[in-house]
C-alpha positions as a Markdown table, in Angstrom:
| # | Residue | x | y | z |
|---|---|---|---|---|
| 1 | Met | 4.9 | 5.5 | 48.2 |
| 2 | Arg | 3.2 | 8.0 | 46.4 |
| 3 | Gly | 6.6 | 9.3 | 44.9 |
| 4 | Ala | 7.8 | 5.5 | 44.0 |
| 5 | Gly | 4.7 | 4.5 | 42.3 |
| 6 | Glu | 4.6 | 7.7 | 40.6 |
| 7 | Glu | 8.5 | 7.0 | 39.6 |
| 8 | Thr | 7.5 | 3.3 | 38.5 |
| 9 | Val | 4.7 | 4.2 | 36.2 |
| 10 | Ala | 7.0 | 7.2 | 34.6 |
| 11 | Trp | 9.5 | 4.7 | 33.2 |
| 12 | Arg | 7.1 | 2.1 | 32.3 |
| 13 | Tyr | 5.4 | 5.1 | 30.1 |
| 14 | Leu | 9.2 | 5.8 | 29.5 |
| 15 | Ser | 10.3 | 2.0 | 28.4 |
| 16 | Arg | 6.9 | 1.3 | 26.5 |
| 17 | Asp | 5.8 | 3.8 | 24.7 |
| 18 | Val | 8.4 | 6.8 | 24.3 |
| 19 | Val | 11.1 | 4.2 | 23.5 |
| 20 | Pro | 9.3 | 2.3 | 20.6 |
| 21 | Phe | 8.3 | 5.7 | 19.1 |
| 22 | Ala | 11.2 | 7.0 | 19.0 |
| 23 | Ala | 12.7 | 3.6 | 17.9 |
| 24 | Met | 9.8 | 3.4 | 15.1 |
| 25 | Phe | 9.9 | 6.8 | 13.8 |
| 26 | Thr | 13.5 | 6.5 | 13.4 |
| 27 | Ala | 13.3 | 3.0 | 11.2 |
| 28 | Glu | 10.8 | 4.5 | 8.9 |
| 29 | Cys | 13.3 | 7.6 | 8.5 |
| 30 | Ala | 16.1 | 5.0 | 8.2 |
| 31 | Ile | 14.4 | 3.6 | 5.3 |
| 32 | Val | 13.0 | 6.7 | 3.5 |
| 33 | Gly | 17.0 | 7.3 | 3.3 |
| 34 | Ser | 17.5 | 4.4 | 1.9 |
| 35 | Asn | 14.9 | 4.6 | -0.7 |
| 36 | Thr | 16.3 | 7.7 | -1.9 |
| 37 | Leu | 19.9 | 6.6 | -2.0 |
| 38 | Phe | 18.8 | 3.7 | -3.8 |
| 39 | Lys | 17.0 | 6.0 | -6.6 |
| 40 | Ala | 19.7 | 8.5 | -7.1 |
| 41 | Ala | 22.3 | 5.4 | -7.2 |
| 42 | Thr | 19.9 | 3.6 | -10.4 |
| 43 | Leu | 19.5 | 6.8 | -12.2 |
| 44 | Arg | 23.8 | 6.3 | -12.3 |
| 45 | Gly | 23.4 | 2.4 | -13.3 |
| 46 | Leu | 22.9 | 1.0 | -10.2 |
| 47 | Ser | 21.8 | -2.8 | -11.2 |
| 48 | Phe | 18.7 | -3.8 | -7.9 |
| 49 | Tyr | 20.0 | -7.4 | -8.4 |
| 50 | Val | 23.1 | -5.9 | -7.5 |
| 51 | Phe | 21.9 | -3.6 | -4.4 |
| 52 | Val | 19.4 | -6.4 | -3.1 |
| 53 | Phe | 22.6 | -8.8 | -3.1 |
| 54 | Tyr | 25.5 | -6.7 | -1.1 |
| 55 | Ser | 22.9 | -5.2 | 1.0 |
| 56 | Tyr | 22.1 | -8.7 | 3.1 |
| 57 | Leu | 25.8 | -9.5 | 2.7 |
| 58 | Val | 26.9 | -6.4 | 4.3 |
| 59 | Ser | 23.9 | -6.7 | 7.2 |
| 60 | Thr | 24.8 | -10.9 | 7.6 |
| 61 | Leu | 28.9 | -10.3 | 8.3 |
| 62 | Leu | 27.9 | -7.4 | 10.3 |
| 63 | Leu | 25.5 | -9.4 | 12.3 |
| 64 | Leu | 27.5 | -12.7 | 12.7 |
| 65 | Pro | 30.0 | -11.2 | 15.3 |
| 66 | Leu | 27.0 | -9.8 | 17.4 |
| 67 | Cys | 25.3 | -13.1 | 17.3 |
| 68 | Phe | 28.2 | -14.6 | 19.6 |
| 69 | Ile | 28.5 | -11.7 | 21.9 |
| 70 | Phe | 24.7 | -11.4 | 22.7 |
| 71 | Gly | 23.0 | -14.7 | 21.0 |
| 72 | Arg | 23.8 | -16.9 | 23.6 |
| 73 | Ser | 20.7 | -17.3 | 26.0 |
| 74 | Lys | 19.2 | -20.1 | 24.2 |
| 75 | Arg | 19.9 | -22.9 | 21.8 |
| 76 | Leu | 19.6 | -22.6 | 18.1 |
| 77 | Pro | 16.6 | -24.2 | 16.5 |
| 78 | Gln | 16.4 | -27.3 | 14.7 |
| 79 | Ser | 16.5 | -27.6 | 11.3 |
| 80 | Lys | 13.1 | -29.4 | 10.8 |
| 81 | Ser | 11.5 | -27.7 | 13.6 |
| 82 | Pro | 8.7 | -25.8 | 12.5 |
| 83 | Leu | 10.5 | -22.5 | 13.9 |
| 84 | Phe | 13.4 | -22.9 | 11.4 |
| 85 | Phe | 10.8 | -22.9 | 8.5 |
| 86 | Lys | 9.0 | -20.3 | 9.7 |
| 87 | Ile | 12.5 | -18.7 | 9.7 |
| 88 | Leu | 13.1 | -19.5 | 6.3 |
| 89 | Leu | 10.3 | -18.2 | 4.9 |
| 90 | Val | 10.3 | -15.4 | 6.3 |
| 91 | Gly | 14.0 | -15.0 | 4.4 |
| 92 | Leu | 12.2 | -15.8 | 1.3 |
| 93 | Leu | 9.5 | -13.7 | 1.7 |
| 94 | Gly | 12.1 | -10.9 | 2.5 |
| 95 | Phe | 13.7 | -11.3 | -0.8 |
| 96 | Ile | 11.0 | -11.2 | -2.5 |
| 97 | Ser | 9.7 | -8.0 | -0.9 |
| 98 | Gln | 13.2 | -6.8 | -1.3 |
| 99 | Ile | 13.2 | -7.1 | -5.0 |
| 100 | Ala | 9.6 | -6.0 | -5.6 |
| 101 | Gly | 10.0 | -2.8 | -3.4 |
| 102 | Cys | 13.2 | -1.7 | -5.5 |
| 103 | Lys | 11.4 | -2.6 | -9.0 |
| 104 | Gly | 8.7 | -0.6 | -8.3 |
| 105 | Ile | 10.8 | 2.6 | -7.1 |
| 106 | Glu | 12.9 | 1.9 | -10.2 |
| 107 | Tyr | 9.8 | 2.6 | -12.2 |
| 108 | Ser | 7.9 | 5.2 | -9.9 |
| 109 | Ser | 9.8 | 6.7 | -7.1 |
| 110 | Pro | 10.7 | 6.4 | -3.3 |
| 111 | Thr | 7.8 | 9.2 | -2.9 |
| 112 | Leu | 5.4 | 6.3 | -4.2 |
| 113 | Ser | 6.6 | 3.5 | -2.0 |
| 114 | Ser | 6.0 | 5.6 | 0.9 |
| 115 | Ala | 2.4 | 6.3 | -0.2 |
| 116 | Ile | 1.8 | 2.8 | -0.4 |
| 117 | Ser | 3.5 | 2.3 | 2.4 |
| 118 | Asn | 0.2 | 3.0 | 3.8 |
| 119 | Leu | -1.5 | 0.3 | 3.2 |
| 120 | Thr | 0.5 | -1.9 | 5.5 |
| 121 | Pro | -2.0 | -1.2 | 8.8 |
| 122 | Ala | -4.9 | -1.8 | 6.9 |
| 123 | Phe | -2.6 | -5.5 | 5.3 |
| 124 | Thr | -1.3 | -6.3 | 8.7 |
| 125 | Phe | -5.0 | -6.2 | 10.5 |
| 126 | Thr | -6.7 | -8.0 | 7.9 |
| 127 | Leu | -3.9 | -10.5 | 8.5 |
| 128 | Ala | -3.6 | -10.7 | 12.1 |
| 129 | Val | -7.7 | -10.9 | 12.4 |
| 130 | Ile | -7.0 | -13.8 | 9.9 |
| 131 | Phe | -4.6 | -15.5 | 12.4 |
| 132 | Arg | -6.7 | -14.7 | 14.9 |
| 133 | Met | -3.7 | -12.0 | 16.4 |
| 134 | Glu | -6.4 | -9.3 | 16.1 |
| 135 | Gln | -10.3 | -9.5 | 17.8 |
| 136 | Val | -13.0 | -8.5 | 16.1 |
| 137 | Arg | -16.1 | -7.7 | 17.8 |
| 138 | Leu | -18.3 | -6.4 | 14.6 |
| 139 | Arg | -20.5 | -4.2 | 17.5 |
| 140 | Ser | -17.5 | -2.8 | 19.2 |
| 141 | Ser | -16.9 | 0.8 | 17.6 |
| 142 | Gly | -13.0 | 0.0 | 17.6 |
| 143 | Thr | -13.6 | -2.8 | 15.4 |
| 144 | Gln | -16.2 | -1.4 | 13.4 |
| 145 | Ala | -13.1 | 2.1 | 13.1 |
| 146 | Lys | -9.8 | 0.0 | 12.4 |
| 147 | Ile | -12.9 | -2.1 | 9.6 |
| 148 | Ile | -13.9 | 1.6 | 7.8 |
| 149 | Gly | -9.7 | 2.9 | 8.1 |
| 150 | Ala | -8.9 | -0.3 | 6.1 |
| 151 | Val | -11.2 | 0.0 | 3.4 |
| 152 | Ile | -10.4 | 3.4 | 3.5 |
| 153 | Ser | -6.5 | 2.9 | 3.1 |
| 154 | Ile | -7.1 | 0.9 | -0.3 |
| 155 | Ser | -9.2 | 3.1 | -1.8 |
| 156 | Gly | -6.6 | 6.1 | -1.5 |
| 157 | Ala | -3.8 | 3.3 | -2.2 |
| 158 | Leu | -5.5 | 2.7 | -5.5 |
| 159 | Val | -6.0 | 6.1 | -6.4 |
| 160 | Ile | -2.4 | 6.6 | -6.1 |
| 161 | Val | -1.5 | 4.2 | -8.4 |
| 162 | Leu | -4.0 | 4.4 | -11.2 |
| 163 | Tyr | -4.1 | 8.5 | -11.3 |
| 164 | Lys | -1.5 | 10.1 | -11.2 |
| 165 | Gly | -2.9 | 13.1 | -12.7 |
| 166 | Pro | -1.0 | 17.2 | -13.1 |
| 167 | Lys | 1.8 | 18.1 | -11.5 |
| 168 | Val | 1.4 | 20.3 | -8.2 |
| 169 | Leu | 5.3 | 21.2 | -7.4 |
| 170 | Pro | 7.3 | 20.7 | -10.8 |
| 171 | Ala | 10.2 | 18.7 | -10.6 |
| 172 | Ala | 13.7 | 20.9 | -10.0 |
| 173 | Ser | 15.6 | 21.6 | -13.2 |
| 174 | Phe | 19.6 | 19.9 | -13.3 |
| 175 | Thr | 22.1 | 22.3 | -14.4 |
| 176 | Ser | 24.7 | 21.4 | -17.2 |
| 177 | Ser | 26.6 | 20.1 | -13.6 |
| 178 | Ser | 24.5 | 17.3 | -13.2 |
| 179 | Pro | 25.1 | 13.8 | -14.7 |
| 180 | Pro | 23.3 | 13.6 | -18.2 |
| 181 | Thr | 21.7 | 10.1 | -17.1 |
| 182 | Ile | 19.8 | 11.4 | -14.6 |
| 183 | Ser | 17.8 | 14.1 | -17.2 |
| 184 | Leu | 17.3 | 11.2 | -19.6 |
| 185 | His | 16.3 | 8.3 | -17.5 |
| 186 | Gln | 13.9 | 11.1 | -16.2 |
| 187 | Gln | 13.3 | 11.9 | -19.8 |
| 188 | Gln | 12.2 | 8.2 | -20.1 |
| 189 | Met | 10.3 | 7.8 | -16.8 |
| 190 | Thr | 7.8 | 10.0 | -17.8 |
| 191 | Ser | 7.6 | 9.6 | -21.1 |
| 192 | Phe | 6.0 | 6.0 | -20.0 |
| 193 | Glu | 2.9 | 6.8 | -17.4 |
| 194 | Ser | 2.4 | 3.0 | -17.3 |
| 195 | Ser | 5.2 | 2.5 | -15.6 |
| 196 | Trp | 3.9 | 4.0 | -12.6 |
| 197 | Ile | 1.2 | 1.8 | -12.4 |
| 198 | Ile | 3.6 | -1.2 | -12.4 |
| 199 | Gly | 5.6 | 0.7 | -9.9 |
| 200 | Gly | 2.5 | 1.1 | -8.2 |
| 201 | Leu | 1.7 | -2.6 | -7.7 |
| 202 | Leu | 4.7 | -3.9 | -7.8 |
| 203 | Leu | 5.1 | -1.7 | -4.4 |
| 204 | Ala | 1.9 | -3.1 | -3.5 |
| 205 | Ser | 3.2 | -6.4 | -3.5 |
| 206 | Gln | 6.2 | -5.8 | -1.5 |
| 207 | Tyr | 4.1 | -4.3 | 1.6 |
| 208 | Phe | 1.7 | -7.3 | 1.4 |
| 209 | Leu | 4.4 | -9.8 | 1.7 |
| 210 | Ile | 6.2 | -7.8 | 4.5 |
| 211 | Ser | 2.7 | -7.1 | 6.4 |
| 212 | Phe | 2.6 | -11.0 | 6.3 |
| 213 | Met | 6.2 | -11.3 | 7.6 |
| 214 | Tyr | 5.0 | -9.2 | 10.3 |
| 215 | Ile | 3.0 | -11.7 | 11.1 |
| 216 | Leu | 5.3 | -14.7 | 11.1 |
| 217 | Gln | 8.3 | -12.4 | 12.9 |
| 218 | Thr | 5.7 | -12.1 | 15.7 |
| 219 | Met | 5.0 | -16.2 | 15.8 |
| 220 | Ile | 8.7 | -16.4 | 16.5 |
| 221 | Met | 9.3 | -13.8 | 18.6 |
| 222 | Glu | 6.4 | -15.6 | 20.7 |
| 223 | Ala | 8.5 | -19.5 | 20.5 |
| 224 | Tyr | 12.2 | -17.8 | 20.3 |
| 225 | Pro | 13.0 | -14.3 | 21.8 |
| 226 | Glu | 15.9 | -13.8 | 20.5 |
| 227 | Glu | 16.1 | -10.7 | 18.3 |
| 228 | Ile | 19.6 | -10.4 | 17.8 |
| 229 | Arg | 19.6 | -14.2 | 16.4 |
| 230 | Val | 16.0 | -14.1 | 14.5 |
| 231 | Val | 17.2 | -10.8 | 12.5 |
| 232 | Phe | 20.7 | -12.7 | 11.4 |
| 233 | Phe | 19.5 | -16.0 | 10.0 |
| 234 | Tyr | 16.8 | -13.8 | 8.3 |
| 235 | Asn | 19.5 | -12.0 | 6.3 |
| 236 | Leu | 21.7 | -15.2 | 5.9 |
| 237 | Ile | 18.3 | -16.9 | 4.4 |
| 238 | Ala | 18.3 | -14.0 | 2.1 |
| 239 | Thr | 22.0 | -13.3 | 1.3 |
| 240 | Leu | 21.7 | -16.9 | 0.2 |
| 241 | Ile | 18.5 | -17.4 | -1.6 |
| 242 | Ser | 19.8 | -13.9 | -3.4 |
| 243 | Ala | 23.5 | -15.6 | -4.7 |
| 244 | Pro | 21.8 | -17.3 | -7.3 |
| 245 | Val | 18.9 | -15.5 | -8.6 |
| 246 | Cys | 20.8 | -12.4 | -8.8 |
| 247 | Phe | 23.8 | -13.4 | -9.9 |
| 248 | Phe | 22.0 | -14.9 | -12.8 |
| 249 | Ala | 19.5 | -12.2 | -13.4 |
| 250 | Glu | 22.5 | -9.4 | -13.5 |
| 251 | Thr | 24.1 | -11.3 | -16.0 |
| 252 | Asn | 27.1 | -8.0 | -16.7 |
| 253 | Leu | 29.9 | -9.2 | -14.4 |
| 254 | Thr | 31.1 | -5.3 | -14.8 |
| 255 | Ser | 28.2 | -4.3 | -12.4 |
| 256 | Trp | 29.5 | -6.3 | -9.8 |
| 257 | Val | 32.5 | -4.2 | -9.0 |
| 258 | Leu | 32.0 | -1.5 | -6.9 |
| 259 | Lys | 33.3 | 2.0 | -6.7 |
| 260 | Pro | 33.5 | 4.8 | -4.0 |
| 261 | Asp | 30.2 | 6.4 | -5.1 |
| 262 | Ile | 26.8 | 7.0 | -4.2 |
| 263 | Ser | 26.0 | 2.7 | -5.4 |
| 264 | Leu | 28.4 | 1.9 | -2.8 |
| 265 | Ala | 27.0 | 4.5 | -0.3 |
| 266 | Ala | 23.5 | 3.5 | -1.0 |
| 267 | Ile | 24.5 | -0.4 | -0.3 |
| 268 | Ile | 26.2 | 0.0 | 3.0 |
| 269 | Tyr | 23.5 | 2.2 | 4.4 |
| 270 | Ser | 20.8 | -0.2 | 3.1 |
| 271 | Gly | 22.8 | -3.0 | 4.8 |
| 272 | Val | 23.8 | -1.7 | 8.1 |
| 273 | Phe | 20.6 | 1.1 | 8.5 |
| 274 | Val | 17.8 | -1.2 | 7.2 |
| 275 | Ser | 18.7 | -4.9 | 6.9 |
| 276 | Leu | 20.6 | -5.0 | 10.3 |
| 277 | Phe | 18.7 | -1.7 | 12.4 |
| 278 | Thr | 15.6 | -1.3 | 10.7 |
| 279 | Ala | 15.1 | -5.4 | 11.0 |
| 280 | Leu | 15.8 | -5.5 | 14.8 |
| 281 | Thr | 13.6 | -2.4 | 15.8 |
| 282 | His | 11.3 | -3.8 | 13.7 |
| 283 | Thr | 11.4 | -7.7 | 15.4 |
| 284 | Trp | 12.1 | -5.8 | 18.7 |
| 285 | Gly | 8.7 | -3.9 | 18.2 |
| 286 | Leu | 6.9 | -7.0 | 17.5 |
| 287 | His | 7.8 | -8.4 | 20.5 |
| 288 | Leu | 7.3 | -5.3 | 22.7 |
| 289 | Lys | 3.8 | -4.4 | 20.8 |
| 290 | Gly | 2.7 | -6.7 | 17.8 |
| 291 | Pro | 2.2 | -6.9 | 14.1 |
| 292 | Val | -0.2 | -4.0 | 13.9 |
| 293 | Tyr | 1.8 | -0.9 | 16.3 |
| 294 | Val | 4.8 | -1.3 | 14.0 |
| 295 | Ser | 3.0 | -1.5 | 10.6 |
| 296 | Leu | 1.1 | 1.9 | 11.9 |
| 297 | Phe | 4.2 | 3.8 | 11.7 |
| 298 | Arg | 4.4 | 3.3 | 7.8 |
| 299 | Pro | 2.5 | 6.2 | 6.7 |
| 300 | Leu | 5.0 | 8.7 | 8.4 |
| 301 | Ser | 7.1 | 7.8 | 5.4 |
| 302 | Ile | 5.2 | 10.0 | 2.9 |
| 303 | Ala | 6.4 | 13.5 | 4.7 |
| 304 | Ile | 10.1 | 12.4 | 4.9 |
| 305 | Ala | 9.6 | 11.4 | 1.6 |
| 306 | Val | 8.2 | 14.1 | -0.4 |
| 307 | Ser | 10.8 | 16.2 | 1.5 |
| 308 | Met | 14.1 | 14.1 | 0.5 |
| 309 | Gly | 12.6 | 13.1 | -3.2 |
| 310 | Ala | 12.1 | 17.4 | -3.7 |
| 311 | Ile | 15.8 | 18.1 | -1.9 |
| 312 | Phe | 17.8 | 15.2 | -3.4 |
| 313 | Leu | 16.1 | 13.5 | -6.5 |
| 314 | Gly | 14.5 | 16.9 | -8.2 |
| 315 | Thr | 11.0 | 14.6 | -8.2 |
| 316 | Ala | 7.8 | 16.5 | -9.0 |
| 317 | Leu | 4.8 | 15.7 | -6.9 |
| 318 | His | 1.8 | 14.4 | -8.8 |
| 319 | Leu | -2.0 | 15.9 | -7.9 |
| 320 | Gly | -2.9 | 12.1 | -7.6 |
| 321 | Ser | -0.6 | 11.7 | -5.1 |
| 322 | Val | -1.8 | 14.3 | -3.1 |
| 323 | Ile | -5.1 | 13.4 | -3.0 |
| 324 | Gly | -4.7 | 9.3 | -2.5 |
| 325 | Ser | -1.9 | 10.3 | 0.6 |
| 326 | Val | -4.9 | 12.6 | 2.2 |
| 327 | Ile | -7.2 | 9.5 | 1.8 |
| 328 | Leu | -4.6 | 7.4 | 3.0 |
| 329 | Ser | -4.2 | 9.4 | 6.0 |
| 330 | Phe | -7.7 | 9.5 | 7.0 |
| 331 | Gly | -7.6 | 5.4 | 6.8 |
| 332 | Phe | -4.3 | 5.2 | 8.7 |
| 333 | Tyr | -6.1 | 7.8 | 11.6 |
| 334 | Thr | -9.0 | 5.7 | 11.5 |
| 335 | Val | -7.2 | 2.7 | 12.2 |
| 336 | Ile | -5.4 | 4.0 | 15.1 |
| 337 | Trp | -8.1 | 5.7 | 16.1 |
| 338 | Gly | -9.6 | 1.9 | 16.5 |
| 339 | Lys | -7.1 | 0.2 | 18.2 |
| 340 | Thr | -6.9 | 3.0 | 20.7 |
| 341 | Arg | -10.1 | 2.9 | 21.5 |
| 342 | Glu | -9.7 | -1.3 | 21.7 |
| 343 | Asn | -6.8 | -0.7 | 24.0 |
| 344 | Ser | -8.8 | 1.6 | 26.2 |
| 345 | Thr | -11.5 | -0.2 | 26.6 |
| 346 | Lys | -9.9 | -2.7 | 27.7 |
| 347 | Ala | -7.6 | -1.3 | 30.3 |
| 348 | Val | -10.7 | 0.1 | 31.8 |
| 349 | Ala | -12.2 | -3.0 | 32.4 |
| 350 | Gly | -9.0 | -4.1 | 33.8 |
| 351 | Cys | -9.6 | -1.6 | 36.2 |
| 352 | Glu | -13.0 | -2.6 | 36.9 |
| 353 | His | -12.0 | -6.0 | 37.7 |
| 354 | Ser | -8.8 | -5.2 | 40.2 |
| 355 | Pro | -10.2 | -2.3 | 42.7 |
| 356 | Leu | -6.5 | -2.6 | 44.0 |
| 357 | Leu | -4.7 | -1.6 | 41.4 |
| 358 | Leu | -3.4 | 2.2 | 42.1 |
| 359 | Thr | -2.6 | 4.0 | 38.9 |
| 360 | His | -3.3 | 3.4 | 35.4 |
| 361 | Val | -2.0 | 4.2 | 32.3 |
| 362 | Val | -4.5 | 5.2 | 29.6 |
| 363 | Glu | -2.7 | 4.7 | 26.5 |
| 364 | Asp | -4.8 | 6.8 | 24.1 |
| 365 | Glu | -4.9 | 10.2 | 25.7 |
| 366 | His | -1.8 | 9.7 | 27.9 |
| 367 | Leu | -3.2 | 10.8 | 31.2 |
| 368 | Leu | -3.1 | 9.2 | 34.2 |
| 369 | Val | -5.6 | 7.8 | 36.2 |
| 370 | Arg | -5.5 | 7.3 | 40.1 |
| 371 | Tyr | -7.7 | 5.0 | 42.5 |
| 372 | Asp | -7.3 | 5.8 | 46.0 |
């Protein structure tokens, strides 16, 4: 009897904690990899309008057959229903956030993008409180920690955006065999300090829109728990919106002709691993754990981005990014502690009201407490 109970608890812990954690971490790696590839492709002349449209198109075409194979359990939402309007809004916000993110990375770097992404938990928590997905008890230590962590995160982001500072790690010097457009573009980027601020503001707006999308997607999944169909309609709507906008913005027809180089690799990678895999993973995580949990993994991307940027792009690391990232990380872990504290309080309260409960998993410390 006890052995069967232990297996049940172990399986529940694996399916509800280990697997979601691994999936979210993998999704963050995929996002940083896409940002790094996109930055390298733009240094070689890839238009971000071309990148956005083709990425959405690739993911839509790949998701279409999956909808027929795995998405037959429920009827499609009607075009006049509030649910369809929410999906339409998610597609529009997704397109706008993608444009803002690509332009922000073009002005700055993938490392700055990952640093600013630390704002996502603060944005998401604030919106979750507004939409009553998170409870605020001002006398609770968990709520106080989440509010303080959100303020600290925003302060850290302001430091990164407004203070670039001297170089801590210099940029890698490219050899003469490297394409000349790379060194020319880097000289232009370093000569315009204001581009760093513009890039930071664009990236901050991107992650605010992403946080709002998390809230909307959570609402959608509560009413229509079909991850593949929801992500397909989101990509389809984003593709239809991006087609006229991107073709109007990028009038150079030669830019739309793709060659088998890093530009094509960046587009395919983004379409498969970001617009498809990451979108499905986040939507599933929103359904399983909620918006705040998904947003908490964003800060992990900063270490990944610094490594990839130094290895593949030769980008420099500035003092402002280091100081701001430390402040952001402190705010991030404060929010995590507050969230964990609330979960533990709820779990203990539930056990007190259910004395017949044999086992309970305390989420914050991953300890097994037994009740005989």
